[in-house]
N, C-alpha and C positions, 0 to 999 in steps of 0.2 A: 424426638427431643432426647438424645442419649445423654445429656448433661444436666438432667433435670432428677433430684432424687431428695429423700428424706434424710437429714444429717442424724447421724445416731446422737443419742444423748450424751453432751458434753465433749464432742467432737466435731467441731464446726470445720469446715473445708479450709485449708492453709490459703487459699486464695480470698478468701471471704473479707470483704469490705468492713471495716471496724463500725459497728452500729453505734449511734451519739443520740443523748439527749437533745432537745430544741437548743438549751443553752451550752451545747458544746462538751459536755461531759460524756466520755466513753463508758459503755455499758457492755455487759456481756451479751453475746448473740444468743437467740432463743434456739434451742436444739431438741431432739427428741420426738418421736412419733404419736405422743399421746393426742396433741391437737392438728396433727397432719392434715386431717379431712377439711380443717378450717383454713389450712395453707399456711400455719405457722411450723417453722423450722424447715420448710421446702427451701432447697437450694436449686438455683437455675442460673441461665445466663440469658444474656440480651439476645443472642442468636436463637436460642431455644423459643423463647417467647415469640420472636418474629415469625418462627415456622409455625407456631399456633395461631398468631393472629392471621397469617395468610390462609391457615386452612379455615379459620371463622369466616374471614372474609368470602373466601370461596365456597363456603357451605359444605366442605367436606370434613370437617371435625366431628368427633363422635359427640352427641349430644346436643345438636344444634336446636333442638325443641327449646333447651333452656333460654334462648333467646327471644322466644315468643312473649309477649305481654301477657299477663295473667291477672293482676290486682292492683288497683292504683295504689299510690303511696303518698299520703297526704303530707308526710314531712318532707319530701322534696317536690317542690313544685313541678308542674307540667311533666310530670315522670309518672311510669310505672313499673311494676316489679315482675320481672320473669323469675327464673330459677337460679337466685344469686345476682342476676345481673340486673343492673337499674337501667331503663330506657327513657331518655330525656328528649322531648321535643315532639313536634306533631306527627301523627301516623304517616308513614311512608317517609318521612325524612328523621328518624330517630338516631340518637347517639346511643350506642349501648357501652356501658362503663362498670367496672368493679374496681373499688379500691381496699386497701387494708394496710397492715402494718404489724409491728411488733413493739418492744419497748424502746428499740432506737432506730426503727426503718419505718418507711412508709412507701407505697406502689400504688400504680394505676395502671390498668390496661383499658383503653378506650378505643371503640370501633365505631366507623362512619361507614355503613354498608353501602349506601346509595353512591357515595364518591370513592368506594373501595380504598379508603383510608384507616390507618390505625396509628395509635399513641401508646408508647411504653414509656413510663417514668418510674424509675428506681432510685430511691434515696436512702443514703445509711445517716439519715437525721429523722426524728419522730414528728417534725413539722408536716403539716398535710400538704400532698402535692396535688390534689384532686383538682381545684381550681387552674393550676399551670396546666395541667394535662389537657382538660377539656379544652381552654383557650387555644392549644395548639391545633386542636381539630377546628378553630373558628367557632366554638360555642361558648358564650360568655360565661358559663357556670355558675349562673346566680342559683341555680338550684343544688349546687354542691353542697353536701352536709358539713361545712367548714363551721357554718354558724353554731352547731351544737358544740364543738370544743370552744369556741369564743365566748359563748354564754357561760360555761363552766370556769373557764379561766378568768372571765370577767368579774364573777362572783368572789373567786379566790383573791383577784387583785384589789377589788374593792375592800374586802375585809382586811387585807394587808396595809392598806393605804391609811383606812380608820385607825388601824394598832399603831402605826407609827405617829399619826397625829395626837393620839391620845398620850403618847410617851411625850412628845414636845410640849403639850398642854401642861402635862404633869410636872416637868422639869422647872418650867418657870414658876408655877403655883405652888407646888407640893413642897412641904418643908420636912416630912416624915420620910426617912430613909428607906424603911421596910415598904412604905407605899411605892416610892420611886422604884425600888427594886422590883416590885410586882409590876408597875408599869413597864419598865425595860423587858422583863421576861414577856409580857405581851407583846411588845413591839418585835421582839426577835421573832416570835412566832409569827407575827406579821410579815416581817421579811421573808421567812420561811415560805410563806403562801405565795408571796409575790416570785418567789423563785420558781415555784412550782408552777404557777401560771405562766410565767414567762410572755409578759405581755409585750415584750420587745419583739418577739417572734411575728406579731399581727402585721408587722409594716411589710407590705409587698415587696417581695423581692425580684430578681429577673431570671429568666431561664435563658442557660447558656448551653448550645450545643459545641463542643470541641471534640477534638482528637480525631483520628483518623483510622484507629482499628479498636476493637473490643478491649478495653482494659480497666482497672480501677487504680486511683492514686496509691502509690506504695506497693503494688502487686502487679505481677508479670502476668497473671491469667485472666480471663475473662469471665469469672463467677461471680454471681450475686445470690444472697439470700432474698427473701421475700423484703424488699424494701432497701438492699445496698445499692451504695452510689455506684452507678455505671456512666460514666461520661463517653460517650461514643458518638460518632457522626457515621452514617453510613457511607461507606467510601465510594467514590463516583467510578462507575463503570461504563462501558461502552453499552449505548441503548439496545436493549433487549426487544425483539420484535414481540407484539403483543396480540394474542387472539381474542377475539370477543364473540360471545354467543349472545344473540339479541333473539327473544321470541315473545310472542304475544297472541293473545285469543283472537281469530279470525273467522269471519263468516264467508270469507272468498272475495274476489274469485280466485279460481286455483287453474293450474298448468298453462295452456296456452293462452285462455283469457287473462290470467293474471300477467302473462308476457305482454300483451298488447296493451293492457290497462295502465302497466308501470314501466313502460318503455322510456319515457321521458325522465322518471324517478331514476331509473338505474343509471342513465347518462349523468346525472347530476350526482348520485353517488359515485360513480366512477371517477369523478373528477375531484374528491374530497381528498385533503391534504393527507399525505402519510399513508393512505390506503394501498396496499399492495394487490389484494382482490377481495372479492365477495363471493361466497355460494350462496344462492337464494334456497331456503328450505320452507316445505309446506307439508301439512298433515291435515286434509279435508276431513278424515274420519275422526280426529280429535279436536278438529278446529284450532289448529295452531298455524301461524305462519311466522317467519323472521329470517334470520340468516347468520352464517358464519362469516367473520371478517379476519383479515390480518392486517395489522398496521405495523409501520416502521417502529414505533415506540409507543409507550404508556400513554404519553401525554396527547399524542394525536388519537388513540383509541378512546380515552375519555372524553375528548372534546367532541369527536364525532357522536358517542353515545348520548351525551347530555344533549346534542343539538337534534338528534334523530329522534330522542323520547319526547322531547317538547314538540316536534312536528307531528309525531304519532297521535300526542294528546290533543293537538290541535284538530286532528281529523276524528277526536271522540273515541281513541283506542284508549284501553286502561289494560290493568293486568299486565305491564311491559316488565320484562325481566332482562338484566343485563348482567352477565357475567366475563370477568376478565382473566385471563391467563398469560403467563410469560411463556415463550416457545424456546425450547431448547435447540437450537438451529442445527446443531453437530449432529445429534440423535436422529432427528428429523429428517436432514438430508440421508442418513443411513437407512432410513425406512421409506425413503422416497416421497417423504411428505412434500406438497407443494410450499414453496418458499417464495418464488420469484413473483 
């Protein structure tokens, strides 16, 4: 992650997307290191966040224990808290996410470890992106803490509407100019509250994936602050071979007994779409069995892993683990790795 850093105070990166309030007013980006541990003032790129998300899904990122559920969080239904991560959904099928923002930006990083998917949403507006990001992972997002902002905004809006109504009533009934002026001042304050609450931002928008390379409107680079806009679509590439490591607790059989017992299963696996090969693995001492597979592409790998996991669960097997890796075929060929 070579393009991630804390911007010095008063020195935003020249390629930084301009932050905005929800109503469209441009605001200054937050810079400086004072709140860097909370993520404020951190500048990054979509490519760096993608690298981080891949490491998290692979389980190789530092501090993976932070993703373990620790305490329930009543404020967000069906969720638990890890260390800064919110874990939403039933055990074994949880979506891990964390959102945040500044005075003019909003961000979300959400992970679906079971399906090996991640969503990164970067916006240069302070309107929440949490619900939209979770929806991209297929989670309805009812537990997203958007309601907190809406309750606060709703109170502001209600006061503002009442203030305007008081002015209208006073204009028709009042004869005292001083009283009318007071009501006018009250109404203007109400309009200000309406502007702050921005209830028009509650209307659900649409999520649009555009572009073919990392960029931001009006800039040539690929850099964003915490929450800056990044309209990006991952470019289409040639399908990359995918390695799957799948293992689970087992009581045997082992060795030749396993070969005899699973001969028919081996034939079935050999006929799976997209499979190049499988290496059967076993460790009788640790009570673990499984295999290492090479598939033509990620879609075939995930489809097989889902099917085989359900099959093993039908046999009463639990504790199944599946890890997915892209394969660099050029380097693997140089080191004589099996690719065919």
